[in-house]
N, C-alpha and C positions, 0 to 999 in steps of 0.2 A: 504493500500500500504506500501512499504518499508519505513524505516526511511530515511529521506533525509539528507545525509551527503555532503561531498565535491563533486563538480561536475566539477571542473576545468579540462581543457584539458592538458594532460601532454606534456610538451615541449620536442622537439627533440634537441639534441646537434647540429645537422647539419642544424637547421633552418636558422641560419645566412648565412651559405653557400648557401642555396637555395635563400635567399633574395639577395645575391650578384649577383648570376647568372641572376636573374630577373632584377636587377638594371642595370647591364652591358648590358643586351639585349636592354632595352629601351634607355639607355644612348648612345650606339653606333648608334642606329637608329636616335636619336635626332641630334647627330653631323653630320651624313651623310645627313640628311634632310636639315639642315641649311647651310652646306658648299658644298653640292653636291659631297661629297667625294666618295660615292658609289651609285649605282643604288639600288632602293628599290622596292621590290615586296610585294604587299599585297596578302595573301594566305589564303584560308579557312583552318580550323584547321586540316582537314583530306584531304588536297590537296597535290600537288606534291612538298612539301617543300624541299625534298632531291635534286630534279632536280634544283630548283631555287637556292638553296644554293651552289650546285656544280658549277653552271654557274657563280657565283660571286655576286649574289644579296644578300643584307640583306633582311631578311624576317620578315614581320609584320603580325600578326594574329588578324584581327578585332574581331573574336569571343572571344579571350582572353581579348581584350579591353571591349567587352560586359560583360564578367564575372566580370571584375573589376567594371564596372558601377553597376552591380547587387550587388556585395559584399559591395560596399561603399554606397548603397541605393540611388545613384543618379538617377538610371534608371527611377523610377516611376515619377519623376518630368520632365524628358526629353522626355519621350514617347509621350506626347501630342503634342510636336512640330513636330514630324513626322506624327502624325495622322492629324494635321492641314494642311498638304500639300497633303493629300490624301491617306496615308497609313492606312490600317485597324488596329484597336487595337487588332484584333484577330490573326494577323500574328506574326512571331517570334519577341519576345521582345528584343532579342539581336539586331536585325535589327533596330527596331524602336527607341530603346534607343541610339544606336550608331549614327544613322542619326540625332536624336535629339541633341546628344552631339556635332556633327559637326555644326549643325545650330546655336546652342547657344555658340559655342566656349568654352565649358566646358569639362574638362576631369579629371578623377581621377589621371592621371599621374602628374598633377600639384602638388597636395598635397603629393603624394607618392615620386616623383622623381624630383620635381621642373622643370617639362617639360611642356611648355605652350600648346602644341598641338600634336596630333598624326602626325607621319611622312608623308610627301606627297609621294604618290606612283609614280613610273615610269611605272608600269604595275599592272593589277589586274588579279589574277588567281584563279578560283574556281573549285570545284569538287562537283557535285550534289549527291554524295553518301550519304550526310546527308539529303538534302532536296532541293526543288526548290528555297527556300527563299534566299539561298546564291547567286544564280545567279541574282535575282532581287535586292538584297542588293548591290552587287558589280556593277550591272548595273546602279544604281542611281549615284554612285561615278563616273563611267565612263562617264556618260552624263554631270554631273555637273563640272567635272574637266578636261574633254576631255582627258581621260587616256585610253590607249588600254586595252581591256577586252578579256581575253582568258579563255577557260573553257574545262573541261572534263565532259562528261555526262555518268553517271554510271547506269547500270540496277538496278532495285529495286524490292523488294518483291519476292526474289528467295530463293530456299532452297539449292540446290547444285550448286556451281560455276563450270560451264563447261568451256572447252578450248575456246569456241567461245566468252564468256564474257571476259576472260582474254586477248585474242587476240585483241578484240575491244578496250578495255581500254588501253592496251599497245600501240597500234597504235596511239591513241589519245594523249598519253603522248609524244611519239616520234614526233608527228606533232607539238607540242608546240615549239620544239627546233629552227626551222628556224625563227620563229617570235621573240623568246627571243634573238636570236643572233643579229637580227636587232636592238633591243632596247639596247642591251649591247655594240654592236660594236665589238664583239669578238666571236671566235669560241668555240663551245662546246668541253669540254675535257672529254673523256670517262673514262680515268684513275682516274681523280679526282671524277667523278660521282660514280665510283665503290667504292672508299674510303668512300665517304659520305654515300652510301647505307650500307656499312659494319658498320660504326659508328652508324647509325640509328638502325640497327639490334641489335648491342651489347646493346645499351641503352634500347631497347624494351625487350630483354631477362632479363636484370636486373630489369626493371620496373615490369615485370611479377612476378619475384621472390619476389620483395617487396610486391606486392599485395597478393601473395599466402602465405606470412608469417602469414597472418590473419587466416589461417587454424589452427594455433596453438591454444591450449586451455590453458590459456586464450589468446585472441588475443592481440598482442603487439600494435596494432593501430586500428583506426576506418576509416570508409568511409569519415568522416569529415576531418580527418588528411590527407587522400589520396588526397582529392580535392585540398589541398594546395600544397602538395609535388609533384603533377603531373605537376606543372608549367614548369619545365625544359623539361619534356617529350613532351610538346607542343611547347615551343618557342625555345628550343635548340636542337631539333631533328636533327640528322646528324652531331653533333659536339662532340669533345672530352669532352667538359664541361658536357654534359648530361651523358656521360658514367662514368666519374669520380664521378659525384654527386651521381648517383645511386649505385655505389660501396660503397660509404660512408653511404648512407641511409640504404642499405641492411645490412651492417655490424652492424649498430646500432639496426636495427630491430631484427637481429639474436641474438644479445647480450640480448635484452629484452626477447626473447623467452627462451634462455638458463637460464636466471635468474628468469623466471616466472613473469616478470613485466607485469602487465595487463594494457591495455589502460583504461579500466573501472574497478575500484576496485570491487572485489567480483562479477565478471561477472556471471550473472545468465541466461540471455537470449541472443541469437545471432540472428541478423536480416539481411536479404538481402534487399537492396534498389534498386528498378528498376526505371529508368527514370532520369531526370535531377536533379541536386541539386537545392535547393531554396537558391540562393546565398546570399540574404540579411538576411537569418535566419540560417546560418550554426552554429554560436556559440550558439544561442538559442536552436536549435534542439539538438546539441551535448550535451549540459548541461542537457537537459530534459531527453534524453535517459540515460545518465550517472547516473542521480539521481535515476533512476529506475533500475539500475544495468543491463542495456541492451546495448549491443555493436552491432552497425551496422558494420558487419565484411566484407561485400563485396557488390559490386555494378556492374551493367551493365556499368554505365557511365565511371568509371575510367579505365576499360578494353579497352576503345575505342582508346587508344594510345599504344596498343601493336601491333607491326608490325614485329613479329619475322619470318614471311614468307619471308622477304627480303633476297636476295641472290646476292652478288656482282658478282657471276659468270653469273647470268642471270638477270641483273638489271631491265630491262624494264618489262619483264613478271612477275617477282617476286613482283615488285612495284605495278603492276596492280592487282595482286592477293591479296596483302596485303590490298589495298584500296577498294577491291570489296568483301572481306570476312567479312566485318564489321557486327556486330550484327544488326545495324540499317537498313541495306539494305535487311535483310533476311525475310523470311516469318514466319508465326505464328508457323508452325511445327518445324522449326529450332529453334526458340526462346524458345519454350517449352523444347526441348531437351537440349538446352544450359543451361537453368536455372536448370534443373534436374542434370546436371553434376556439376554445382556450389553447389547445395545442398549436393551432395555426398562429395565434397571437403571441404566445409566450415562448414558443419553440423549446419546450422542455423535452428531455430525452428519457424520461422515466416517470412513472406515476405511482404514488403510495396511497393505499386505501387504509384508513384507520377504522377498524372494526371496534367500535366503542360498545362495550358490553351492555351498558344500561341505556344506550341511545340508538335503538334500531332504526328510528325514523331518519337519522342523519348518518347512518352507516350504509353505504351504497355498494358494498361488496357481496351481499348475501344472495343475490339472484343472478350471478354470472356476469355482471357488468365488467369486472376487471379483465376477464378473459376476452370478452368481446372488444373492449377498448384496446387491449394489447394487440389483438389480431388486426383490428381496423387501422390503428395508427402505426403499427410496426415497432412498438417500443415495449420494454419490459415493465412489468407491474409487480408490486409487492403489497401484501396485506399484513399489517401489524395489528396485534391484539392488545387492547388496553381499555381505557375508559376516560371520559372527560374529567371525572373527579375522584373516582374510587381507585386509588393506587394499588389496592389488593388485587386488581384485575390486570396489573401491568408488571411485566418482568423486564427490568432495565437491561440486564445482561443479555437476555435472549433478543430483545429488540435491537440493541446495538450490534450484536453479532449478525442479525438478519440484514440490517442496513448496510453493514460493511460488505457482506456477501453480494448484496444488490448493487452496490457501487462498483465492486469488482466486475460484476456482469456488465455494467455500463462501460467500464474501461475496455472490455473486450469487444464491444459493438462498434 
């Protein structure tokens, strides 16, 4: 194998800016929760955040909290508390670790931001475009805290999104408004909603451009970098903060491209990552790939927060379309074509599928897709076993050995 030199992740000048946005997000929620200054809505990460924000709610994303539990490696110790009350260890480990966190009154927000607990919600709003787990996850909090539960049910396993699907989801979004007005005690403002939709669209366009900068040779950043810098795309969607942040990040990425600054020194191989991150092993995996001059240039996951279909002229239907055209809700035929398009854009020479034990909805290796992609594109594929949060499902030694063997295979092609 190659001589092992430096493997550190190159820092971005705008990292502190990103950190401030995240700190301000949680700080504002904390103040509102303690003082009752504003109503708080819990929302699934690909739920109707723009609507909630436009109506005046502060928005908290439990999946973002779940990712923090995974990244800080708290999740594995907290999951058993959820399984002890009847939740299967095989269901979403975001769900089980988050409920375990609530039961134990432990949160990574304490060490990161000196915040003792997650904010108490006034309403819980889900969208099943990701999976059914989000409904059951929020349902647990609704029962235990006696909080109103509202939801959108999105069709899944589809290839082409038809008008009937858009109409159905659009009506469901609109039907949320009277219930949300009751909780807030004020009327919905269409003009402000349109402004929020436009801000979300702008940040999505910029986020897409940031991700697509990795099509450059060499790539200015990696999938592992993107999982960190996508934070504002999740928690600040629909705000000026997200728009301004991605302007700054895109400028820095373009400067790297123009100067030929590589995320991975002497980049030799380019990889596509399909599936969830292994949150507790981001640094380890990033270093391992870098040691072998391999850059993970693109992923299915980070594209999940691109909603450039949004249109303030037609806010409800465009919002419904944006949330119904996600990769995760599509059928195998669509997914295969999507990855082929990514192959042509990013010019990767291998693809890794992460079979996440507790996230079957975002594990795309289980119905023969890796073999079909490998044959169609003429590139090697590797499936690694693990989980988004539960590190008991992950063998670091075995994974690294498999990755090294995979890179040797790339060396020979």
